C-alpha positions as semicolon CSV with decimal commas, in nm:
position;residue;x (nm);y (nm);z (nm)
1;M;2,790;3,665;0,120
2;S;2,470;3,535;0,017
3;E;2,168;3,535;0,273
4;F;2,019;3,239;0,030
5;N;2,189;2,904;0,093
6;W;1,970;2,710;-0,170
7;S;2,076;2,393;-0,261
8;T;1,985;2,276;-0,662
9;M;1,759;2,056;-0,565
10;E;1,523;2,342;-0,361
11;V;1,549;2,569;-0,709
12;V;1,269;2,549;-0,953
13;N;1,333;2,603;-1,296
14;A;1,074;2,838;-1,449
15;N;1,029;2,631;-1,757
16;D;0,942;2,326;-1,571
17;R;0,683;2,443;-1,292
18;F;0,418;2,349;-1,489
19;K;0,536;2,007;-1,650
20;V;0,362;1,677;-1,519
21;A;0,569;1,431;-1,336
22;P;0,605;1,092;-1,470
23;K;0,323;0,832;-1,391
24;L;0,509;0,595;-1,153
25;E;0,416;0,211;-1,168
26;P;0,247;0,109;-0,881
27;T;0,398;-0,077;-0,567
28;I;0,387;-0,459;-0,548
29;D;0,288;-0,590;-0,199
30;E;0,554;-0,877;-0,187
31;V;0,400;-1,065;0,136
32;I;0,073;-1,048;-0,027
33;S;0,201;-1,163;-0,372
34;K;0,381;-1,442;-0,235
35;I;0,083;-1,621;-0,041
36;V;-0,154;-1,548;-0,298
37;G;0,055;-1,645;-0,575
38;K;0,019;-1,366;-0,823
39;K;0,122;-1,013;-0,846
40;I;-0,064;-0,783;-0,607
41;F;-0,039;-0,428;-0,574
42;Q;-0,077;-0,262;-0,264
43;H;-0,333;-0,034;-0,354
44;D;-0,550;-0,318;-0,495
45;P;-0,916;-0,209;-0,390
46;R;-0,996;-0,594;-0,290
47;L;-0,681;-0,598;-0,026
48;L;-0,819;-0,247;0,126
49;K;-1,170;-0,419;0,154
50;L;-1,038;-0,702;0,341
51;I;-0,808;-0,520;0,587
52;C;-1,081;-0,270;0,677
53;K;-1,331;-0,577;0,736
54;W;-1,080;-0,722;0,965
55;K;-1,036;-0,431;1,138
56;R;-1,376;-0,351;1,227
57;N;-1,404;-0,709;1,374
58;K;-1,119;-0,642;1,582
59;P;-1,226;-0,572;1,952
60;E;-1,198;-0,202;1,977
61;N;-0,973;-0,179;2,273
62;A;-0,744;-0,468;2,187
63;M;-0,364;-0,340;2,222
64;E;-0,249;-0,638;2,103
65;P;-0,102;-0,579;1,723
66;D;-0,267;-0,711;1,396
67;N;-0,140;-1,024;1,301
68;F;-0,389;-1,073;1,041
69;L;-0,084;-1,300;0,819
70;Q;-0,083;-1,552;1,068
71;D;-0,438;-1,634;1,099
72;P;-0,489;-1,932;0,839
73;V;-0,883;-1,856;0,846
74;K;-0,771;-1,480;0,720
75;I;-0,477;-1,629;0,500
76;K;-0,770;-1,862;0,306
77;E;-0,999;-1,574;0,261
78;L;-0,729;-1,399;0,113
79;R;-0,654;-1,605;-0,116
80;E;-1,027;-1,657;-0,202
81;V;-1,093;-1,317;-0,228
82;L;-0,795;-1,201;-0,426
83;N;-0,792;-1,527;-0,673
84;G;-1,153;-1,485;-0,781
85;N;-1,242;-1,785;-0,623
86;L;-1,568;-1,605;-0,452
């Protein structure tokens, strides 16, 4: 009996070891896309900048969850930035 019990998924074919993996499509953020009204990707730099800005402005010791999408002011800012109205 073999001391190694490898599955076929764990074994790398020597001929395939340097092949580049195919590029995957970026993931669409469904919630933000629905709010804005157009397709927005999860790694959109404008979206990431807004979230970082909102997190910086949050009190440091706040134990409450981030409910940015329930705040009408933040939703308005999100729409303006992502639709290019600024």
